[in-house]
N, CA, C and O atoms as CSV, one atom per row, in Angstrom:
chain,resi,resn,atom,element,x,y,z
A,1,UNK,N,N,0.760,-1.438,-0.244
A,1,UNK,CA,C,0.462,0.044,-0.014
A,1,UNK,C,C,0.959,0.987,-0.281
A,1,UNK,O,O,2.081,0.627,-0.636
A,2,UNK,N,N,0.877,2.513,-0.406
A,2,UNK,CA,C,1.208,3.518,-1.127
A,2,UNK,C,C,1.384,4.014,0.502
A,2,UNK,O,O,0.802,3.650,1.524
A,3,UNK,N,N,2.664,5.204,0.207
A,3,UNK,CA,C,2.383,5.624,1.983
A,3,UNK,C,C,0.857,6.913,1.782
A,3,UNK,O,O,0.158,7.221,2.747
A,4,UNK,N,N,0.679,7.362,0.643
A,4,UNK,CA,C,-0.519,8.062,0.592
A,4,UNK,C,C,-1.787,7.538,0.817
A,4,UNK,O,O,-2.680,8.304,1.178
A,5,UNK,N,N,-1.984,6.471,0.676
A,5,UNK,CA,C,-3.146,5.392,0.407
A,5,UNK,C,C,-3.294,5.144,2.249
A,5,UNK,O,O,-4.278,5.253,2.981
A,6,UNK,N,N,-2.345,4.900,2.448
A,6,UNK,CA,C,-1.737,4.716,4.218
A,6,UNK,C,C,-2.337,6.059,5.016
A,6,UNK,O,O,-3.178,5.932,5.906
A,7,UNK,N,N,-2.027,6.824,4.772
A,7,UNK,CA,C,-2.027,8.660,5.600
A,7,UNK,C,C,-3.757,8.556,5.321
A,7,UNK,O,O,-4.392,8.642,6.372
A,8,UNK,N,N,-4.533,8.399,4.175
A,8,UNK,CA,C,-5.793,8.483,3.851
A,8,UNK,C,C,-6.608,7.210,4.778
A,8,UNK,O,O,-7.577,7.506,5.477
A,9,UNK,N,N,-6.266,6.255,4.721
A,9,UNK,CA,C,-6.227,5.010,5.473
A,9,UNK,C,C,-6.795,5.636,7.361
A,9,UNK,O,O,-7.809,5.482,8.042
A,10,UNK,N,N,-5.558,6.297,7.535
A,10,UNK,CA,C,-5.330,6.940,8.980
A,10,UNK,C,C,-6.135,7.621,9.138
A,10,UNK,O,O,-6.900,7.348,10.063
A,11,UNK,N,N,-6.421,8.995,8.239
A,11,UNK,CA,C,-7.420,10.217,8.051
A,11,UNK,C,C,-8.942,9.569,8.336
A,11,UNK,O,O,-9.602,10.158,9.192
A,12,UNK,N,N,-9.458,8.579,7.785
A,12,UNK,CA,C,-10.361,7.780,7.872
A,12,UNK,C,C,-10.772,7.473,8.734
A,12,UNK,O,O,-11.856,7.841,9.186
A,13,UNK,N,N,-9.667,6.348,9.430
A,13,UNK,CA,C,-10.326,5.944,10.742
A,13,UNK,C,C,-10.102,6.912,11.855
A,13,UNK,O,O,-10.160,6.386,12.966
A,14,UNK,N,N,-9.840,8.300,11.839
A,14,UNK,CA,C,-10.011,8.936,12.398
A,14,UNK,C,C,-11.200,9.473,13.188
A,14,UNK,O,O,-11.417,9.813,14.352
A,15,UNK,N,N,-12.180,9.368,11.520
A,15,UNK,CA,C,-13.413,9.665,11.460
A,15,UNK,C,C,-14.099,8.662,11.991
A,15,UNK,O,O,-14.960,8.704,12.870
A,16,UNK,N,N,-13.596,7.603,11.308
A,16,UNK,CA,C,-14.323,6.381,12.028
A,16,UNK,C,C,-14.937,5.979,13.607
A,16,UNK,O,O,-15.941,5.437,14.070
A,17,UNK,N,N,-13.710,6.586,14.096
A,17,UNK,CA,C,-13.549,6.561,15.021
A,17,UNK,C,C,-14.238,7.785,16.279
A,17,UNK,O,O,-14.244,7.864,17.507
A,18,UNK,N,N,-14.610,8.358,15.469
A,18,UNK,CA,C,-15.200,9.794,16.299
A,18,UNK,C,C,-16.913,9.319,16.679
A,18,UNK,O,O,-17.635,8.785,15.836
A,19,UNK,N,N,-17.389,9.655,18.194
A,19,UNK,CA,C,-18.443,9.360,18.326
A,19,UNK,C,C,-19.242,9.907,17.685
A,19,UNK,O,O,-20.208,9.259,17.282
A,20,UNK,N,N,-19.088,11.505,17.323
A,20,UNK,CA,C,-19.863,12.724,16.981
A,20,UNK,C,C,-20.473,12.078,15.825
A,20,UNK,O,O,-21.676,12.222,15.609
A,21,UNK,N,N,-19.750,11.396,15.088
A,21,UNK,CA,C,-20.075,11.081,13.439
A,21,UNK,C,C,-21.408,10.032,13.784
A,21,UNK,O,O,-21.516,9.457,14.867
A,22,UNK,N,N,-22.212,9.921,12.867
A,22,UNK,CA,C,-23.394,8.839,12.943
A,22,UNK,C,C,-23.345,7.369,12.761
A,22,UNK,O,O,-22.517,7.048,11.909
A,23,UNK,N,N,-23.838,6.603,13.182
A,23,UNK,CA,C,-23.311,5.539,12.568
A,23,UNK,C,C,-23.429,5.395,11.549
A,23,UNK,O,O,-22.342,5.088,11.060
A,24,UNK,N,N,-24.499,5.453,10.558
A,24,UNK,CA,C,-24.756,5.184,8.758
A,24,UNK,C,C,-23.319,5.459,8.460
A,24,UNK,O,O,-22.519,4.615,8.057
A,25,UNK,N,N,-23.057,6.751,8.701
A,25,UNK,CA,C,-21.644,7.758,8.477
A,25,UNK,C,C,-20.425,6.410,8.361
A,25,UNK,O,O,-19.748,5.968,7.433
A,26,UNK,N,N,-20.581,6.045,9.890
A,26,UNK,CA,C,-18.830,5.675,9.891
A,26,UNK,C,C,-19.013,4.218,9.409
A,26,UNK,O,O,-18.104,3.412,9.610
A,27,UNK,N,N,-19.991,3.897,8.868
A,27,UNK,CA,C,-20.134,2.468,8.458
A,27,UNK,C,C,-19.931,2.440,6.754
A,27,UNK,O,O,-19.644,1.541,5.963
A,28,UNK,N,N,-20.219,3.839,6.616
A,28,UNK,CA,C,-19.731,3.949,5.115
A,28,UNK,C,C,-17.987,4.290,5.096
A,28,UNK,O,O,-17.274,3.569,4.398
A,29,UNK,N,N,-17.419,5.337,5.839
A,29,UNK,CA,C,-15.942,5.390,6.277
A,29,UNK,C,C,-15.022,4.015,6.192
A,29,UNK,O,O,-13.930,3.847,5.650
A,30,UNK,N,N,-15.989,2.959,7.037
A,30,UNK,CA,C,-15.718,1.825,7.172
A,30,UNK,C,C,-15.200,0.859,5.429
A,30,UNK,O,O,-14.258,0.164,5.048
A,31,UNK,N,N,-16.518,1.406,4.843
A,31,UNK,CA,C,-16.586,0.857,3.575
A,31,UNK,C,C,-15.303,1.100,2.675
A,31,UNK,O,O,-14.785,0.145,2.097
A,32,UNK,N,N,-14.769,2.443,2.554
A,32,UNK,CA,C,-14.219,3.619,1.793
A,32,UNK,C,C,-12.473,2.798,2.354
A,32,UNK,O,O,-11.506,2.607,1.618
A,33,UNK,N,N,-12.577,2.492,3.733
A,33,UNK,CA,C,-11.367,2.231,4.107
A,33,UNK,C,C,-10.817,0.991,3.708
A,33,UNK,O,O,-9.658,0.855,3.317
A,34,UNK,N,N,-12.168,-0.469,3.869
A,34,UNK,CA,C,-12.017,-1.582,3.178
A,34,UNK,C,C,-11.831,-1.289,1.756
A,34,UNK,O,O,-11.073,-2.148,1.305
A,35,UNK,N,N,-12.183,-0.465,0.856
A,35,UNK,CA,C,-11.900,-0.422,-0.575
A,35,UNK,C,C,-10.291,-0.109,-0.543
A,35,UNK,O,O,-9.633,-0.764,-1.351
A,36,UNK,N,N,-9.796,0.530,0.035
A,36,UNK,CA,C,-8.310,1.734,-0.137
A,36,UNK,C,C,-7.267,0.336,0.270
A,36,UNK,O,O,-6.089,0.365,-0.088
A,37,UNK,N,N,-7.989,-1.225,1.274
A,37,UNK,CA,C,-6.981,-1.904,2.131
A,37,UNK,C,C,-7.176,-3.140,0.990
A,37,UNK,O,O,-6.944,-4.233,1.507
A,38,UNK,N,N,-7.291,-3.167,0.547
A,38,UNK,CA,C,-7.892,-4.580,-1.078
A,38,UNK,C,C,-6.845,-3.947,-1.755
A,38,UNK,O,O,-6.479,-2.907,-2.304
A,39,UNK,N,N,-6.449,-5.460,-1.342
A,39,UNK,CA,C,-5.246,-6.148,-2.302
A,39,UNK,C,C,-5.526,-6.702,-4.449
A,39,UNK,O,O,-6.391,-7.384,-4.998
A,40,UNK,N,N,-4.808,-6.266,-4.764
A,40,UNK,CA,C,-4.191,-6.837,-5.778
A,40,UNK,C,C,-5.437,-5.700,-7.215
A,40,UNK,O,O,-5.737,-6.097,-8.341
A,41,UNK,N,N,-5.854,-4.352,-6.571
A,41,UNK,CA,C,-6.269,-3.533,-7.585
A,41,UNK,C,C,-5.070,-2.601,-7.539
A,41,UNK,O,O,-4.232,-2.645,-6.639
A,42,UNK,N,N,-5.032,-1.648,-8.689
A,42,UNK,CA,C,-3.668,-0.253,-8.726
A,42,UNK,C,C,-5.039,0.426,-7.703
A,42,UNK,O,O,-6.234,0.261,-7.459
A,43,UNK,N,N,-3.472,1.557,-7.239
A,43,UNK,CA,C,-3.777,2.692,-6.774
A,43,UNK,C,C,-5.030,3.675,-7.001
A,43,UNK,O,O,-5.603,4.310,-6.115
A,44,UNK,N,N,-5.407,3.664,-8.697
A,44,UNK,CA,C,-6.062,4.247,-8.796
A,44,UNK,C,C,-7.444,3.868,-9.220
A,44,UNK,O,O,-8.265,4.698,-9.611
A,45,UNK,N,N,-7.744,2.180,-9.100
A,45,UNK,CA,C,-8.497,1.856,-9.094
A,45,UNK,C,C,-9.739,2.228,-7.329
A,45,UNK,O,O,-10.845,2.669,-7.016
A,46,UNK,N,N,-8.384,1.599,-6.691
A,46,UNK,CA,C,-8.983,2.039,-5.193
A,46,UNK,C,C,-9.584,3.770,-5.437
A,46,UNK,O,O,-10.671,4.346,-5.479
A,47,UNK,N,N,-8.734,3.972,-5.506
A,47,UNK,CA,C,-8.861,5.543,-5.228
A,47,UNK,C,C,-10.107,6.162,-5.639
A,47,UNK,O,O,-10.676,6.900,-4.835
A,48,UNK,N,N,-10.576,5.967,-6.724
A,48,UNK,CA,C,-11.816,6.009,-7.504
A,48,UNK,C,C,-13.365,5.601,-7.006
A,48,UNK,O,O,-14.474,6.125,-7.110
A,49,UNK,N,N,-12.788,4.284,-6.361
A,49,UNK,CA,C,-13.564,3.460,-5.869
A,49,UNK,C,C,-14.123,4.579,-3.734
A,49,UNK,O,O,-15.165,4.810,-3.120
A,50,UNK,N,N,-13.190,4.748,-3.604
A,50,UNK,CA,C,-13.359,4.977,-2.173
A,50,UNK,C,C,-13.482,6.599,-2.433
A,50,UNK,O,O,-14.168,7.089,-1.536
A,51,UNK,N,N,-12.973,7.712,-3.506
A,51,UNK,CA,C,-14.372,8.409,-3.844
A,51,UNK,C,C,-15.129,8.494,-4.132
A,51,UNK,O,O,-15.522,9.650,-4.286
A,52,UNK,N,N,-16.017,7.406,-4.465
A,52,UNK,CA,C,-17.408,7.410,-4.888
A,52,UNK,C,C,-18.239,7.314,-3.474
A,52,UNK,O,O,-19.147,8.067,-3.122
A,53,UNK,N,N,-17.543,5.879,-2.548
A,53,UNK,CA,C,-17.933,6.042,-1.209
A,53,UNK,C,C,-18.159,7.449,-0.493
A,53,UNK,O,O,-19.209,7.881,-0.018
A,54,UNK,N,N,-16.711,8.147,-0.545
A,54,UNK,CA,C,-17.046,9.433,-0.045
A,54,UNK,C,C,-17.986,10.554,-0.477
A,54,UNK,O,O,-18.576,11.314,0.290
A,55,UNK,N,N,-18.022,10.554,-1.278
A,55,UNK,CA,C,-19.266,11.523,-1.832
A,55,UNK,C,C,-20.757,11.708,-1.801
A,55,UNK,O,O,-21.577,12.622,-1.893
A,56,UNK,N,N,-20.713,10.219,-1.603
A,56,UNK,CA,C,-22.253,9.501,-1.183
A,56,UNK,C,C,-21.922,10.163,0.434
A,56,UNK,O,O,-22.913,10.743,0.877
A,57,UNK,N,N,-20.850,10.174,1.271
A,57,UNK,CA,C,-21.146,10.409,2.557
A,57,UNK,C,C,-21.379,11.965,2.430
A,57,UNK,O,O,-22.369,12.503,2.926
A,58,UNK,N,N,-20.163,12.827,1.562
A,58,UNK,CA,C,-20.244,13.860,2.059
A,58,UNK,C,C,-21.591,14.848,1.714
A,58,UNK,O,O,-21.777,16.035,1.979
A,59,UNK,N,N,-22.495,13.807,0.976
A,59,UNK,CA,C,-23.589,14.799,1.258
A,59,UNK,C,C,-25.091,14.323,1.997
A,59,UNK,O,O,-26.166,14.699,1.530
A,60,UNK,N,N,-25.030,13.795,2.726
A,60,UNK,CA,C,-25.874,13.440,4.366
A,60,UNK,C,C,-25.623,14.326,4.626
A,60,UNK,O,O,-24.572,14.962,4.702
A,61,UNK,N,N,-27.135,14.577,4.902
A,61,UNK,CA,C,-27.366,15.878,5.912
A,61,UNK,C,C,-27.392,15.977,6.897
A,61,UNK,O,O,-27.749,17.007,7.469
A,62,UNK,N,N,-26.871,14.511,7.678
A,62,UNK,CA,C,-26.531,14.407,9.013
A,62,UNK,C,C,-25.606,14.359,9.650
A,62,UNK,O,O,-25.505,14.260,10.872
A,63,UNK,N,N,-24.232,14.479,8.244
A,63,UNK,CA,C,-23.092,14.596,8.420
A,63,UNK,C,C,-22.783,15.538,9.260
A,63,UNK,O,O,-23.523,16.344,8.696
A,64,UNK,N,N,-22.139,16.428,10.500
A,64,UNK,CA,C,-21.513,17.379,10.968
A,64,UNK,C,C,-20.495,17.543,10.153
A,64,UNK,O,O,-19.762,16.693,9.647
A,65,UNK,N,N,-20.490,19.570,9.983
A,65,UNK,CA,C,-20.365,20.514,9.326
A,65,UNK,C,C,-18.439,19.650,9.130
A,65,UNK,O,O,-18.048,19.137,8.081
A,66,UNK,N,N,-17.513,19.747,10.570
A,66,UNK,CA,C,-16.485,19.226,10.456
A,66,UNK,C,C,-15.714,18.733,10.045
A,66,UNK,O,O,-14.548,19.106,9.914
A,67,UNK,N,N,-16.465,17.260,9.586
A,67,UNK,CA,C,-16.588,15.813,9.007
A,67,UNK,C,C,-16.512,15.672,7.838
A,67,UNK,O,O,-15.866,14.778,7.291
A,68,UNK,N,N,-17.422,16.882,7.050
A,68,UNK,CA,C,-17.881,16.979,5.947
A,68,UNK,C,C,-16.168,17.336,5.126
A,68,UNK,O,O,-15.578,16.796,4.191
A,69,UNK,N,N,-15.818,18.540,6.073
A,69,UNK,CA,C,-15.096,19.209,5.590
A,69,UNK,C,C,-13.469,18.509,5.675
A,69,UNK,O,O,-12.784,18.814,4.699
A,70,UNK,N,N,-12.914,17.797,6.501
A,70,UNK,CA,C,-12.291,16.365,6.421
A,70,UNK,C,C,-12.497,15.368,5.417
A,70,UNK,O,O,-11.498,14.738,5.070
A,71,UNK,N,N,-14.101,14.976,4.632
A,71,UNK,CA,C,-13.896,14.273,3.827
A,71,UNK,C,C,-13.650,14.864,2.561
A,71,UNK,O,O,-13.560,14.297,1.472
A,72,UNK,N,N,-13.536,16.292,2.881
A,72,UNK,CA,C,-13.386,16.982,1.216
A,72,UNK,C,C,-12.183,16.848,1.421
A,72,UNK,O,O,-11.536,16.579,0.409
A,73,UNK,N,N,-11.650,16.927,2.308
A,73,UNK,CA,C,-10.387,17.128,2.299
A,73,UNK,C,C,-9.588,15.566,1.939
A,73,UNK,O,O,-8.684,15.669,1.110
A,74,UNK,N,N,-9.739,14.742,2.258
A,74,UNK,CA,C,-9.576,13.295,2.265
A,74,UNK,C,C,-9.943,13.209,0.225
A,74,UNK,O,O,-9.101,13.046,-0.658
A,75,UNK,N,N,-11.220,13.359,0.090
A,75,UNK,CA,C,-10.758,13.223,-1.649
A,75,UNK,C,C,-10.376,13.754,-2.464
A,75,UNK,O,O,-10.348,13.526,-3.673
A,76,UNK,N,N,-9.794,15.095,-1.425
A,76,UNK,CA,C,-8.585,15.897,-2.462
A,76,UNK,C,C,-7.422,15.530,-2.360
A,76,UNK,O,O,-6.433,15.595,-3.090
A,77,UNK,N,N,-7.632,15.138,-1.385
A,77,UNK,CA,C,-5.978,13.989,-1.461
A,77,UNK,C,C,-5.805,12.890,-2.028
A,77,UNK,O,O,-4.686,12.642,-2.479
A,78,UNK,N,N,-6.839,11.966,-2.151
A,78,UNK,CA,C,-7.276,10.623,-3.008
A,78,UNK,C,C,-7.487,11.189,-5.006
A,78,UNK,O,O,-7.505,10.470,-6.005
A,79,UNK,N,N,-7.572,12.245,-4.921
A,79,UNK,CA,C,-8.149,12.982,-6.034
A,79,UNK,C,C,-6.209,13.547,-6.802
A,79,UNK,O,O,-5.565,13.348,-7.832
A,80,UNK,N,N,-6.095,14.021,-5.962
A,80,UNK,CA,C,-4.547,14.366,-6.518
A,80,UNK,C,C,-3.159,13.390,-6.391
A,80,UNK,O,O,-2.011,13.712,-6.698
A,81,UNK,N,N,-3.628,12.113,-5.849
A,81,UNK,CA,C,-2.472,11.136,-5.799
A,81,UNK,C,C,-2.657,9.982,-6.940
A,81,UNK,O,O,-2.032,8.927,-7.042
A,82,UNK,N,N,-3.491,10.391,-7.599
A,82,UNK,CA,C,-4.082,9.066,-8.591
A,82,UNK,C,C,-2.860,9.998,-9.863
A,82,UNK,O,O,-2.716,9.567,-11.007
C-alpha cells in the first residue's frame, strides 16, 4: 500500500472512531477504508472507488460540518494522488 493511501486510511480511521459521527456514516467510512485496503487492485482503481463512497457520504445531511470538511480534504488527497 502506498504511503498516500496509508495516510488517507489513517485519516478515515479517525473519522470512523469519532463518536459524534452518525453510525450510518461511520459504516460508509469503513467501506471506503476496506476498498483502500483491498489487495490486487491498482491505487487508481482503489482511489476511484473510495472517492465514490466518500462523495455519497459528504452529501448526507446528518454529517457534522467539521467532518464534511475532513472528507472533502481526504477526497482531494485521493484525487491528487491518482
